[in-house]
PQR file with spaces between the fields and no chain letter, atoms N, CA, C, O and H, PARSE charges and radii, in Angstrom:
ATOM       1  N    MET     1      23.740   10.603   -3.439 -0.4000 1.5000
ATOM       2  CA   MET     1      22.924    9.451   -3.138 -0.0000 2.0000
ATOM       3  C    MET     1      22.312    9.633   -1.737  0.5500 1.7000
ATOM       4  O    MET     1      21.127    9.362   -1.541 -0.5500 1.4000
ATOM       5  N    ARG     2      23.112   10.088   -0.772 -0.4000 1.5000
ATOM       6  CA   ARG     2      22.614   10.255    0.591 -0.0000 2.0000
ATOM       7  C    ARG     2      21.461   11.269    0.623  0.5500 1.7000
ATOM       8  O    ARG     2      20.459   11.047    1.303 -0.5500 1.4000
ATOM       9  H    ARG     2      24.074   10.308   -0.931  0.4000 1.0000
ATOM      10  N    ALA     3      21.601   12.360   -0.099 -0.4000 1.5000
ATOM      11  CA   ALA     3      20.535   13.370   -0.129 -0.0000 2.0000
ATOM      12  C    ALA     3      19.258   12.803   -0.754  0.5500 1.7000
ATOM      13  O    ALA     3      18.155   13.028   -0.256 -0.5500 1.4000
ATOM      14  H    ALA     3      22.415   12.540   -0.651  0.4000 1.0000
ATOM      15  N    ALA     4      19.430   12.064   -1.855 -0.4000 1.5000
ATOM      16  CA   ALA     4      18.251   11.475   -2.516 -0.0000 2.0000
ATOM      17  C    ALA     4      17.548   10.494   -1.598  0.5500 1.7000
ATOM      18  O    ALA     4      16.321   10.502   -1.497 -0.5500 1.4000
ATOM      19  H    ALA     4      20.326   11.882   -2.259  0.4000 1.0000
ATOM      20  N    LEU     5      18.331    9.636   -0.920 -0.4000 1.5000
ATOM      21  CA   LEU     5      17.702    8.661   -0.024 -0.0000 2.0000
ATOM      22  C    LEU     5      17.053    9.351    1.167  0.5500 1.7000
ATOM      23  O    LEU     5      16.011    8.909    1.651 -0.5500 1.4000
ATOM      24  H    LEU     5      19.327    9.629   -1.003  0.4000 1.0000
ATOM      25  N    GLY     6      17.668   10.438    1.644 -0.4000 1.5000
ATOM      26  CA   GLY     6      17.050   11.197    2.746 -0.0000 2.0000
ATOM      27  C    GLY     6      15.735   11.793    2.332  0.5500 1.7000
ATOM      28  O    GLY     6      14.777   11.789    3.106 -0.5500 1.4000
ATOM      29  H    GLY     6      18.515   10.796    1.251  0.4000 1.0000
ATOM      30  N    GLU     7      15.671   12.313    1.101 -0.4000 1.5000
ATOM      31  CA   GLU     7      14.415   12.871    0.599 -0.0000 2.0000
ATOM      32  C    GLU     7      13.353   11.791    0.440  0.5500 1.7000
ATOM      33  O    GLU     7      12.186   12.010    0.768 -0.5500 1.4000
ATOM      34  H    GLU     7      16.449   12.316    0.473  0.4000 1.0000
ATOM      35  N    ILE     8      13.753   10.632   -0.060 -0.4000 1.5000
ATOM      36  CA   ILE     8      12.813    9.525   -0.199 -0.0000 2.0000
ATOM      37  C    ILE     8      12.303    9.076    1.177  0.5500 1.7000
ATOM      38  O    ILE     8      11.112    8.811    1.343 -0.5500 1.4000
ATOM      39  H    ILE     8      14.701   10.454   -0.326  0.4000 1.0000
ATOM      40  N    ALA     9      13.193    8.995    2.146 -0.4000 1.5000
ATOM      41  CA   ALA     9      12.799    8.581    3.508 -0.0000 2.0000
ATOM      42  C    ALA     9      11.802    9.571    4.100  0.5500 1.7000
ATOM      43  O    ALA     9      10.825    9.158    4.725 -0.5500 1.4000
ATOM      44  H    ALA     9      14.160    9.211    2.012  0.4000 1.0000
ATOM      45  N    ARG    10      12.030   10.858    3.917 -0.4000 1.5000
ATOM      46  CA   ARG    10      11.081   11.857    4.429 -0.0000 2.0000
ATOM      47  C    ARG    10       9.731   11.721    3.745  0.5500 1.7000
ATOM      48  O    ARG    10       8.687   11.802    4.392 -0.5500 1.4000
ATOM      49  H    ARG    10      12.824   11.194    3.410  0.4000 1.0000
ATOM      50  N    ASP    11       9.757   11.514    2.439 -0.4000 1.5000
ATOM      51  CA   ASP    11       8.521   11.361    1.686 -0.0000 2.0000
ATOM      52  C    ASP    11       7.752   10.124    2.139  0.5500 1.7000
ATOM      53  O    ASP    11       6.534   10.170    2.314 -0.5500 1.4000
ATOM      54  H    ASP    11      10.605   11.448    1.913  0.4000 1.0000
ATOM      55  N    GLU    12       8.463    9.031    2.325 -0.4000 1.5000
ATOM      56  CA   GLU    12       7.805    7.797    2.787 -0.0000 2.0000
ATOM      57  C    GLU    12       7.256    7.961    4.199  0.5500 1.7000
ATOM      58  O    GLU    12       6.200    7.412    4.514 -0.5500 1.4000
ATOM      59  H    GLU    12       9.452    8.993    2.183  0.4000 1.0000
ATOM      60  N    ALA    13       7.954    8.706    5.054 -0.4000 1.5000
ATOM      61  CA   ALA    13       7.464    8.965    6.410 -0.0000 2.0000
ATOM      62  C    ALA    13       6.149    9.738    6.354  0.5500 1.7000
ATOM      63  O    ALA    13       5.235    9.480    7.137 -0.5500 1.4000
ATOM      64  H    ALA    13       8.812    9.152    4.798  0.4000 1.0000
ATOM      65  N    LEU    14       6.059   10.687    5.424 -0.4000 1.5000
ATOM      66  CA   LEU    14       4.811   11.424    5.260 -0.0000 2.0000
ATOM      67  C    LEU    14       3.682   10.517    4.768  0.5500 1.7000
ATOM      68  O    LEU    14       2.536   10.644    5.201 -0.5500 1.4000
ATOM      69  H    LEU    14       6.801   10.897    4.788  0.4000 1.0000
ATOM      70  N    HIS    15       4.023    9.601    3.858 -0.4000 1.5000
ATOM      71  CA   HIS    15       3.017    8.627    3.391 -0.0000 2.0000
ATOM      72  C    HIS    15       2.529    7.753    4.534  0.5500 1.7000
ATOM      73  O    HIS    15       1.329    7.509    4.665 -0.5500 1.4000
ATOM      74  H    HIS    15       4.953    9.498    3.507  0.4000 1.0000
ATOM      75  N    ALA    16       3.458    7.280    5.362 -0.4000 1.5000
ATOM      76  CA   ALA    16       3.078    6.457    6.504 -0.0000 2.0000
ATOM      77  C    ALA    16       2.202    7.237    7.474  0.5500 1.7000
ATOM      78  O    ALA    16       1.212    6.708    7.979 -0.5500 1.4000
ATOM      79  H    ALA    16       4.432    7.478    5.255  0.4000 1.0000
ATOM      80  N    GLU    17       2.554    8.477    7.735 -0.4000 1.5000
ATOM      81  CA   GLU    17       1.745    9.298    8.634 -0.0000 2.0000
ATOM      82  C    GLU    17       0.331    9.478    8.095  0.5500 1.7000
ATOM      83  O    GLU    17      -0.643    9.388    8.843 -0.5500 1.4000
ATOM      84  H    GLU    17       3.358    8.907    7.324  0.4000 1.0000
ATOM      85  N    LEU    18       0.223    9.734    6.790 -0.4000 1.5000
ATOM      86  CA   LEU    18      -1.090    9.869    6.184 -0.0000 2.0000
ATOM      87  C    LEU    18      -1.871    8.563    6.319  0.5500 1.7000
ATOM      88  O    LEU    18      -3.062    8.582    6.631 -0.5500 1.4000
ATOM      89  H    LEU    18       1.014    9.807    6.182  0.4000 1.0000
ATOM      90  N    GLY    19      -1.212    7.439    6.086 -0.4000 1.5000
ATOM      91  CA   GLY    19      -1.904    6.141    6.217 -0.0000 2.0000
ATOM      92  C    GLY    19      -2.459    5.925    7.616  0.5500 1.7000
ATOM      93  O    GLY    19      -3.592    5.470    7.776 -0.5500 1.4000
ATOM      94  H    GLY    19      -0.245    7.423    5.832  0.4000 1.0000
ATOM      95  N    TRP    20      -1.666    6.250    8.626 -0.4000 1.5000
ATOM      96  CA   TRP    20      -2.130    6.095   10.012 -0.0000 2.0000
ATOM      97  C    TRP    20      -3.278    7.046   10.321  0.5500 1.7000
ATOM      98  O    TRP    20      -4.206    6.697   11.050 -0.5500 1.4000
ATOM      99  H    TRP    20      -0.746    6.619    8.496  0.4000 1.0000
ATOM     100  N    ARG    21      -3.207    8.264    9.755 -0.4000 1.5000
ATOM     101  CA   ARG    21      -4.299    9.225    9.992 -0.0000 2.0000
ATOM     102  C    ARG    21      -5.583    8.752    9.332  0.5500 1.7000
ATOM     103  O    ARG    21      -6.660    8.887    9.912 -0.5500 1.4000
ATOM     104  H    ARG    21      -2.453    8.548    9.162  0.4000 1.0000
ATOM     105  N    VAL    22      -5.488    8.199    8.128 -0.4000 1.5000
ATOM     106  CA   VAL    22      -6.659    7.658    7.435 -0.0000 2.0000
ATOM     107  C    VAL    22      -7.225    6.481    8.227  0.5500 1.7000
ATOM     108  O    VAL    22      -8.439    6.378    8.402 -0.5500 1.4000
ATOM     109  H    VAL    22      -4.613    8.088    7.656  0.4000 1.0000
ATOM     110  N    LEU    23      -6.360    5.604    8.701 -0.4000 1.5000
ATOM     111  CA   LEU    23      -6.815    4.468    9.509 -0.0000 2.0000
ATOM     112  C    LEU    23      -7.516    4.946   10.769  0.5500 1.7000
ATOM     113  O    LEU    23      -8.574    4.422   11.118 -0.5500 1.4000
ATOM     114  H    LEU    23      -5.373    5.688    8.559  0.4000 1.0000
ATOM     115  N    ALA    24      -6.949    5.930   11.458 -0.4000 1.5000
ATOM     116  CA   ALA    24      -7.571    6.454   12.672 -0.0000 2.0000
ATOM     117  C    ALA    24      -8.950    7.031   12.377  0.5500 1.7000
ATOM     118  O    ALA    24      -9.888    6.821   13.146 -0.5500 1.4000
ATOM     119  H    ALA    24      -6.090    6.355   11.174  0.4000 1.0000
ATOM     120  N    TYR    25      -9.075    7.756   11.268 -0.4000 1.5000
ATOM     121  CA   TYR    25     -10.364    8.323   10.872 -0.0000 2.0000
ATOM     122  C    TYR    25     -11.376    7.192   10.592  0.5500 1.7000
ATOM     123  O    TYR    25     -12.518    7.241   11.048 -0.5500 1.4000
ATOM     124  H    TYR    25      -8.313    7.926   10.644  0.4000 1.0000
ATOM     125  N    CYS    26     -10.935    6.189    9.842 -0.4000 1.5000
ATOM     126  CA   CYS    26     -11.843    5.077    9.512 -0.0000 2.0000
ATOM     127  C    CYS    26     -12.298    4.356   10.764  0.5500 1.7000
ATOM     128  O    CYS    26     -13.469    3.997   10.887 -0.5500 1.4000
ATOM     129  H    CYS    26     -10.007    6.149    9.471  0.4000 1.0000
ATOM     130  N    LEU    27     -11.385    4.142   11.686 -0.4000 1.5000
ATOM     131  CA   LEU    27     -11.752    3.477   12.950 -0.0000 2.0000
ATOM     132  C    LEU    27     -12.702    4.317   13.766  0.5500 1.7000
ATOM     133  O    LEU    27     -13.616    3.781   14.393 -0.5500 1.4000
ATOM     134  H    LEU    27     -10.434    4.433   11.586  0.4000 1.0000
ATOM     135  N    ALA    28     -12.509    5.626   13.775 -0.4000 1.5000
ATOM     136  CA   ALA    28     -13.367    6.519   14.568 -0.0000 2.0000
ATOM     137  C    ALA    28     -14.744    6.659   13.942  0.5500 1.7000
ATOM     138  O    ALA    28     -15.746    6.719   14.655 -0.5500 1.4000
ATOM     139  H    ALA    28     -11.766    6.062   13.266  0.4000 1.0000
ATOM     140  N    GLU    29     -14.803    6.711   12.621 -0.4000 1.5000
ATOM     141  CA   GLU    29     -16.071    7.004   11.948 -0.0000 2.0000
ATOM     142  C    GLU    29     -16.793    5.765   11.425  0.5500 1.7000
ATOM     143  O    GLU    29     -17.988    5.829   11.136 -0.5500 1.4000
ATOM     144  H    GLU    29     -13.989    6.662   12.043  0.4000 1.0000
ATOM     145  N    GLY    30     -16.103    4.663   11.302 -0.4000 1.5000
ATOM     146  CA   GLY    30     -16.685    3.501   10.606 -0.0000 2.0000
ATOM     147  C    GLY    30     -17.512    2.577   11.481  0.5500 1.7000
ATOM     148  O    GLY    30     -18.208    1.700   10.970 -0.5500 1.4000
ATOM     149  H    GLY    30     -15.132    4.611   11.536  0.4000 1.0000
ATOM     150  N    GLY    31     -17.445    2.758   12.770 -0.4000 1.5000
ATOM     151  CA   GLY    31     -18.255    1.922   13.634 -0.0000 2.0000
ATOM     152  C    GLY    31     -17.645    0.550   13.873  0.5500 1.7000
ATOM     153  O    GLY    31     -16.532    0.258   13.436 -0.5500 1.4000
ATOM     154  H    GLY    31     -16.880    3.470   13.185  0.4000 1.0000
ATOM     155  N    ARG    32     -18.387   -0.270   14.564 -0.4000 1.5000
ATOM     156  CA   ARG    32     -17.913   -1.586   14.964 -0.0000 2.0000
ATOM     157  C    ARG    32     -17.535   -2.458   13.776  0.5500 1.7000
ATOM     158  O    ARG    32     -16.527   -3.163   13.825 -0.5500 1.4000
ATOM     159  H    ARG    32     -19.292   -0.034   14.919  0.4000 1.0000
ATOM     160  N    GLU    33     -18.321   -2.422   12.715 -0.4000 1.5000
ATOM     161  CA   GLU    33     -18.047   -3.279   11.556 -0.0000 2.0000
ATOM     162  C    GLU    33     -16.672   -2.970   10.968  0.5500 1.7000
ATOM     163  O    GLU    33     -15.935   -3.895   10.624 -0.5500 1.4000
ATOM     164  H    GLU    33     -19.140   -1.850   12.674  0.4000 1.0000
ATOM     165  N    VAL    34     -16.313   -1.705   10.847 -0.4000 1.5000
ATOM     166  CA   VAL    34     -14.991   -1.346   10.303 -0.0000 2.0000
ATOM     167  C    VAL    34     -13.910   -1.736   11.281  0.5500 1.7000
ATOM     168  O    VAL    34     -12.879   -2.267   10.867 -0.5500 1.4000
ATOM     169  H    VAL    34     -16.911   -0.954   11.127  0.4000 1.0000
ATOM     170  N    ARG    35     -14.110   -1.490   12.583 -0.4000 1.5000
ATOM     171  CA   ARG    35     -13.089   -1.884   13.562 -0.0000 2.0000
ATOM     172  C    ARG    35     -12.845   -3.361   13.533  0.5500 1.7000
ATOM     173  O    ARG    35     -11.695   -3.794   13.619 -0.5500 1.4000
ATOM     174  H    ARG    35     -14.947   -1.059   12.919  0.4000 1.0000
ATOM     175  N    GLU    36     -13.894   -4.161   13.416 -0.4000 1.5000
ATOM     176  CA   GLU    36     -13.719   -5.613   13.349 -0.0000 2.0000
ATOM     177  C    GLU    36     -13.004   -6.036   12.065  0.5500 1.7000
ATOM     178  O    GLU    36     -12.147   -6.920   12.094 -0.5500 1.4000
ATOM     179  H    GLU    36     -14.828   -3.809   13.346  0.4000 1.0000
ATOM     180  N    ALA    37     -13.350   -5.414   10.951 -0.4000 1.5000
ATOM     181  CA   ALA    37     -12.707   -5.753    9.682 -0.0000 2.0000
ATOM     182  C    ALA    37     -11.222   -5.405    9.724  0.5500 1.7000
ATOM     183  O    ALA    37     -10.387   -6.173    9.246 -0.5500 1.4000
ATOM     184  H    ALA    37     -14.045   -4.696   10.928  0.4000 1.0000
ATOM     185  N    VAL    38     -10.899   -4.268   10.287 -0.4000 1.5000
ATOM     186  CA   VAL    38      -9.495   -3.887   10.399 -0.0000 2.0000
ATOM     187  C    VAL    38      -8.748   -4.825   11.335  0.5500 1.7000
ATOM     188  O    VAL    38      -7.620   -5.233   11.056 -0.5500 1.4000
ATOM     189  H    VAL    38     -11.577   -3.645   10.675  0.4000 1.0000
ATOM     190  N    GLY    39      -9.383   -5.159   12.436 -0.4000 1.5000
ATOM     191  CA   GLY    39      -8.773   -6.113   13.374 -0.0000 2.0000
ATOM     192  C    GLY    39      -8.508   -7.454   12.717  0.5500 1.7000
ATOM     193  O    GLY    39      -7.440   -8.042   12.888 -0.5500 1.4000
ATOM     194  H    GLY    39     -10.299   -4.828   12.662  0.4000 1.0000
ATOM     195  N    ASP    40      -9.492   -7.934   11.959 -0.4000 1.5000
ATOM     196  CA   ASP    40      -9.307   -9.201   11.249 -0.0000 2.0000
ATOM     197  C    ASP    40      -8.180   -9.123   10.236  0.5500 1.7000
ATOM     198  O    ASP    40      -7.397  -10.063   10.094 -0.5500 1.4000
ATOM     199  H    ASP    40     -10.359   -7.456   11.820  0.4000 1.0000
ATOM     200  N    ALA    41      -8.097   -7.991    9.525 -0.4000 1.5000
ATOM     201  CA   ALA    41      -7.032   -7.818    8.529 -0.0000 2.0000
ATOM     202  C    ALA    41      -5.657   -7.773    9.181  0.5500 1.7000
ATOM     203  O    ALA    41      -4.682   -8.275    8.623 -0.5500 1.4000
ATOM     204  H    ALA    41      -8.733   -7.228    9.640  0.4000 1.0000
ATOM     205  N    MET    42      -5.583   -7.176   10.355 -0.4000 1.5000
ATOM     206  CA   MET    42      -4.300   -7.031   11.025 -0.0000 2.0000
ATOM     207  C    MET    42      -3.832   -8.333   11.675  0.5500 1.7000
ATOM     208  O    MET    42      -2.629   -8.540   11.838 -0.5500 1.4000
ATOM     209  H    MET    42      -6.376   -6.769   10.809  0.4000 1.0000
ATOM     210  N    THR    43      -4.751   -9.199   12.044 -0.4000 1.5000
ATOM     211  CA   THR    43      -4.360  -10.422   12.751 -0.0000 2.0000
ATOM     212  C    THR    43      -4.453  -11.665   11.863  0.5500 1.7000
ATOM     213  O    THR    43      -4.002  -12.740   12.260 -0.5500 1.4000
ATOM     214  H    THR    43      -5.727   -9.031   11.911  0.4000 1.0000
ATOM     215  N    GLY    44      -5.025  -11.532   10.683 -0.4000 1.5000
ATOM     216  CA   GLY    44      -5.206  -12.677    9.802 -0.0000 2.0000
ATOM     217  C    GLY    44      -3.950  -12.971    9.003  0.5500 1.7000
ATOM     218  O    GLY    44      -2.931  -12.292    9.129 -0.5500 1.4000
ATOM     219  H    GLY    44      -5.391  -10.659   10.360  0.4000 1.0000
ATOM     220  N    ALA    45      -4.051  -13.986    8.190 -0.4000 1.5000
ATOM     221  CA   ALA    45      -2.945  -14.385    7.336 -0.0000 2.0000
ATOM     222  C    ALA    45      -2.718  -13.349    6.251  0.5500 1.7000
ATOM     223  O    ALA    45      -3.641  -12.631    5.867 -0.5500 1.4000
ATOM     224  H    ALA    45      -4.879  -14.538    8.087  0.4000 1.0000
ATOM     225  N    ALA    46      -1.510  -13.272    5.764 -0.4000 1.5000
ATOM     226  CA   ALA    46      -1.189  -12.363    4.657 -0.0000 2.0000
ATOM     227  C    ALA    46      -1.937  -12.828    3.422  0.5500 1.7000
ATOM     228  O    ALA    46      -2.185  -14.023    3.261 -0.5500 1.4000
ATOM     229  H    ALA    46      -0.760  -13.856    6.076  0.4000 1.0000
ATOM     230  N    PRO    47      -2.300  -11.893    2.544 -0.5600 1.5000
ATOM     231  CA   PRO    47      -2.997  -12.276    1.315  0.2800 2.0000
ATOM     232  C    PRO    47      -2.136  -13.200    0.457  0.5500 1.7000
ATOM     233  O    PRO    47      -0.909  -13.101    0.453 -0.5500 1.4000
ATOM     234  N    ALA    48      -2.786  -14.080   -0.251 -0.4000 1.5000
ATOM     235  CA   ALA    48      -2.086  -15.009   -1.132 -0.0000 2.0000
ATOM     236  C    ALA    48      -1.547  -14.250   -2.337  0.5500 1.7000
ATOM     237  O    ALA    48      -2.135  -13.247   -2.744 -0.5500 1.4000
ATOM     238  H    ALA    48      -3.783  -14.161   -0.247  0.4000 1.0000
ATOM     239  N    PRO    49      -0.455  -14.702   -2.909 -0.5600 1.5000
ATOM     240  CA   PRO    49       0.054  -14.072   -4.143  0.2800 2.0000
ATOM     241  C    PRO    49      -0.935  -14.278   -5.279  0.5500 1.7000
ATOM     242  O    PRO    49      -1.819  -15.128   -5.172 -0.5500 1.4000
ATOM     243  N    PRO    50      -0.809  -13.525   -6.360 -0.5600 1.5000
ATOM     244  CA   PRO    50      -1.713  -13.694   -7.501  0.2800 2.0000
ATOM     245  C    PRO    50      -1.708  -15.132   -7.989  0.5500 1.7000
ATOM     246  O    PRO    50      -0.672  -15.796   -7.972 -0.5500 1.4000
ATOM     247  N    ALA    51      -2.866  -15.612   -8.424 -0.4000 1.5000
ATOM     248  CA   ALA    51      -3.013  -16.981   -8.886 -0.0000 2.0000
ATOM     249  C    ALA    51      -2.316  -17.193  -10.224  0.5500 1.7000
ATOM     250  O    ALA    51      -1.876  -18.303  -10.526 -0.5500 1.4000
ATOM     251  H    ALA    51      -3.708  -15.072   -8.437  0.4000 1.0000
ATOM     252  N    ASP    52      -2.214  -16.143  -11.022 -0.4000 1.5000
ATOM     253  CA   ASP    52      -1.553  -16.261  -12.322 -0.0000 2.0000
ATOM     254  C    ASP    52      -0.879  -14.950  -12.664  0.5500 1.7000
ATOM     255  O    ASP    52      -0.897  -14.012  -11.866 -0.5500 1.4000
ATOM     256  H    ASP    52      -2.571  -15.242  -10.777  0.4000 1.0000
ATOM     257  N    ASP    53      -0.290  -14.877  -13.834 -0.4000 1.5000
ATOM     258  CA   ASP    53       0.456  -13.693  -14.216 -0.0000 2.0000
ATOM     259  C    ASP    53      -0.443  -12.556  -14.696  0.5500 1.7000
ATOM     260  O    ASP    53       0.052  -11.455  -14.943 -0.5500 1.4000
ATOM     261  H    ASP    53      -0.275  -15.639  -14.482  0.4000 1.0000
ATOM     262  N    ALA    54      -1.755  -12.791  -14.836 -0.4000 1.5000
ATOM     263  CA   ALA    54      -2.638  -11.740  -15.344 -0.0000 2.0000
ATOM     264  C    ALA    54      -2.622  -10.531  -14.426  0.5500 1.7000
ATOM     265  O    ALA    54      -2.551   -9.398  -14.902 -0.5500 1.4000
ATOM     266  H    ALA    54      -2.156  -13.685  -14.635  0.4000 1.0000
ATOM     267  N    GLU    55      -2.686  -10.746  -13.133 -0.4000 1.5000
ATOM     268  CA   GLU    55      -2.688   -9.609  -12.202 -0.0000 2.0000
ATOM     269  C    GLU    55      -1.335   -8.903  -12.239  0.5500 1.7000
ATOM     270  O    GLU    55      -1.280   -7.673  -12.221 -0.5500 1.4000
ATOM     271  H    GLU    55      -2.743  -11.666  -12.745  0.4000 1.0000
ATOM     272  N    VAL    56      -0.267   -9.652  -12.289 -0.4000 1.5000
ATOM     273  CA   VAL    56       1.062   -9.056  -12.356 -0.0000 2.0000
ATOM     274  C    VAL    56       1.185   -8.228  -13.628  0.5500 1.7000
ATOM     275  O    VAL    56       1.686   -7.104  -13.581 -0.5500 1.4000
ATOM     276  H    VAL    56      -0.312  -10.651  -12.304  0.4000 1.0000
ATOM     277  N    GLU    57       0.737   -8.763  -14.765 -0.4000 1.5000
ATOM     278  CA   GLU    57       0.822   -8.012  -16.029 -0.0000 2.0000
ATOM     279  C    GLU    57      -0.001   -6.745  -15.953  0.5500 1.7000
ATOM     280  O    GLU    57       0.408   -5.722  -16.502 -0.5500 1.4000
ATOM     281  H    GLU    57       0.331   -9.675  -14.803  0.4000 1.0000
ATOM     282  N    GLY    58      -1.152   -6.778  -15.290 -0.4000 1.5000
ATOM     283  CA   GLY    58      -1.976   -5.578  -15.114 -0.0000 2.0000
ATOM     284  C    GLY    58      -1.221   -4.514  -14.328  0.5500 1.7000
ATOM     285  O    GLY    58      -1.294   -3.328  -14.650 -0.5500 1.4000
ATOM     286  H    GLY    58      -1.484   -7.609  -14.844  0.4000 1.0000
ATOM     287  N    GLU    59      -0.497   -4.941  -13.297 -0.4000 1.5000
ATOM     288  CA   GLU    59       0.307   -4.019  -12.507 -0.0000 2.0000
ATOM     289  C    GLU    59       1.400   -3.396  -13.368  0.5500 1.7000
ATOM     290  O    GLU    59       1.650   -2.194  -13.277 -0.5500 1.4000
ATOM     291  H    GLU    59      -0.438   -5.905  -13.035  0.4000 1.0000
ATOM     292  N    ARG    60       2.052   -4.202  -14.200 -0.4000 1.5000
ATOM     293  CA   ARG    60       3.095   -3.667  -15.072 -0.0000 2.0000
ATOM     294  C    ARG    60       2.504   -2.652  -16.048  0.5500 1.7000
ATOM     295  O    ARG    60       3.118   -1.617  -16.308 -0.5500 1.4000
ATOM     296  H    ARG    60       1.849   -5.178  -14.273  0.4000 1.0000
ATOM     297  N    ALA    61       1.316   -2.939  -16.591 -0.4000 1.5000
ATOM     298  CA   ALA    61       0.692   -2.026  -17.524 -0.0000 2.0000
ATOM     299  C    ALA    61       0.355   -0.708  -16.820  0.5500 1.7000
ATOM     300  O    ALA    61       0.556    0.362  -17.394 -0.5500 1.4000
ATOM     301  H    ALA    61       0.818   -3.780  -16.380  0.4000 1.0000
ATOM     302  N    ARG    62      -0.149   -0.772  -15.596 -0.4000 1.5000
ATOM     303  CA   ARG    62      -0.434    0.453  -14.848 -0.0000 2.0000
ATOM     304  C    ARG    62       0.842    1.226  -14.578  0.5500 1.7000
ATOM     305  O    ARG    62       0.851    2.455  -14.648 -0.5500 1.4000
ATOM     306  H    ARG    62      -0.312   -1.641  -15.130  0.4000 1.0000
ATOM     307  N    GLY    63       1.919    0.519  -14.269 -0.4000 1.5000
ATOM     308  CA   GLY    63       3.198    1.174  -14.022 -0.0000 2.0000
ATOM     309  C    GLY    63       3.679    1.925  -15.269  0.5500 1.7000
ATOM     310  O    GLY    63       4.142    3.062  -15.185 -0.5500 1.4000
ATOM     311  H    GLY    63       1.912   -0.479  -14.212  0.4000 1.0000
ATOM     312  N    ARG    64       3.560    1.273  -16.411 -0.4000 1.5000
ATOM     313  CA   ARG    64       3.993    1.930  -17.665 -0.0000 2.0000
ATOM     314  C    ARG    64       3.124    3.137  -17.943  0.5500 1.7000
ATOM     315  O    ARG    64       3.618    4.149  -18.441 -0.5500 1.4000
ATOM     316  H    ARG    64       3.183    0.349  -16.479  0.4000 1.0000
ATOM     317  N    SER    65       1.843    3.054  -17.634 -0.4000 1.5000
ATOM     318  CA   SER    65       0.972    4.171  -17.919 -0.0000 2.0000
ATOM     319  C    SER    65       1.266    5.386  -17.030  0.5500 1.7000
ATOM     320  O    SER    65       0.817    6.499  -17.304 -0.5500 1.4000
ATOM     321  H    SER    65       1.441    2.232  -17.230  0.4000 1.0000
ATOM     322  N    HIS    66       2.033    5.143  -15.959 -0.4000 1.5000
ATOM     323  CA   HIS    66       2.417    6.236  -15.065 -0.0000 2.0000
ATOM     324  C    HIS    66       3.881    6.607  -15.254  0.5500 1.7000
ATOM     325  O    HIS    66       4.461    7.291  -14.411 -0.5500 1.4000
ATOM     326  H    HIS    66       2.397    4.239  -15.736  0.4000 1.0000
ATOM     327  N    GLY    67       4.482    6.160  -16.354 -0.4000 1.5000
ATOM     328  CA   GLY    67       5.838    6.578  -16.685 -0.0000 2.0000
ATOM     329  C    GLY    67       6.952    5.694  -16.141  0.5500 1.7000
ATOM     330  O    GLY    67       8.121    6.067  -16.239 -0.5500 1.4000
ATOM     331  H    GLY    67       4.010    5.604  -17.038  0.4000 1.0000
ATOM     332  N    SER    68       6.639    4.567  -15.587 -0.4000 1.5000
ATOM     333  CA   SER    68       7.683    3.685  -15.052 -0.0000 2.0000
ATOM     334  C    SER    68       7.853    2.494  -15.980  0.5500 1.7000
ATOM     335  O    SER    68       7.221    1.456  -15.784 -0.5500 1.4000
ATOM     336  H    SER    68       5.689    4.264  -15.508  0.4000 1.0000
ATOM     337  N    GLU    69       8.699    2.637  -16.986 -0.4000 1.5000
ATOM     338  CA   GLU    69       8.902    1.546  -17.940 -0.0000 2.0000
ATOM     339  C    GLU    69       9.633    0.373  -17.329  0.5500 1.7000
ATOM     340  O    GLU    69       9.545   -0.740  -17.849 -0.5500 1.4000
ATOM     341  H    GLU    69       9.213    3.480  -17.145  0.4000 1.0000
ATOM     342  N    SER    70      10.355    0.589  -16.235 -0.4000 1.5000
ATOM     343  CA   SER    70      11.161   -0.479  -15.669 -0.0000 2.0000
ATOM     344  C    SER    70      10.544   -1.086  -14.420  0.5500 1.7000
ATOM     345  O    SER    70      11.264   -1.652  -13.597 -0.5500 1.4000
ATOM     346  H    SER    70      10.426    1.492  -15.813  0.4000 1.0000
ATOM     347  N    LEU    71       9.238   -0.984  -14.257 -0.4000 1.5000
ATOM     348  CA   LEU    71       8.573   -1.523  -13.074 -0.0000 2.0000
ATOM     349  C    LEU    71       8.778   -3.039  -12.997  0.5500 1.7000
ATOM     350  O    LEU    71       8.477   -3.760  -13.949 -0.5500 1.4000
ATOM     351  H    LEU    71       8.653   -0.524  -14.925  0.4000 1.0000
ATOM     352  N    ARG    72       9.275   -3.501  -11.899 -0.4000 1.5000
ATOM     353  CA   ARG    72       9.484   -4.929  -11.685 -0.0000 2.0000
ATOM     354  C    ARG    72       8.734   -5.327  -10.440  0.5500 1.7000
ATOM     355  O    ARG    72       8.817   -4.659   -9.409 -0.5500 1.4000
ATOM     356  H    ARG    72       9.520   -2.915  -11.126  0.4000 1.0000
ATOM     357  N    LEU    73       8.000   -6.419  -10.538 -0.4000 1.5000
ATOM     358  CA   LEU    73       7.249   -6.932   -9.392 -0.0000 2.0000
ATOM     359  C    LEU    73       7.849   -8.251   -8.952  0.5500 1.7000
ATOM     360  O    LEU    73       8.305   -9.033   -9.786 -0.5500 1.4000
ATOM     361  H    LEU    73       7.932   -6.961  -11.375  0.4000 1.0000
ATOM     362  N    CYS    74       7.856   -8.509   -7.669 -0.4000 1.5000
ATOM     363  CA   CYS    74       8.389   -9.767   -7.136 -0.0000 2.0000
ATOM     364  C    CYS    74       7.364  -10.864   -7.321  0.5500 1.7000
ATOM     365  O    CYS    74       7.610  -12.009   -6.941 -0.5500 1.4000
ATOM     366  H    CYS    74       7.485   -7.874   -6.991  0.4000 1.0000
C-alpha cells in the first residue's frame, strides 16, 4: 500500500507541476485579458455545484467510457 500511494503521490506531483507550467505559459503569452481572467478565477467564489443530476450522470458516463465502472462523484 505504501509503495502504491508513493507512486500515486509522485504522479500527482508531476500533474501539479504540469498545471503550474501551463498556467505560467498562459499568463506569459495570453496578455492582460488572460491575466485578468485568471486573477478573477483565483479570487472569485468557487463554482456552484451542478444544478441537476444531468451533469453528474454525464461525468459517470465519461468515467465508464474510460474503464472506471465504480466512479463516484460527491
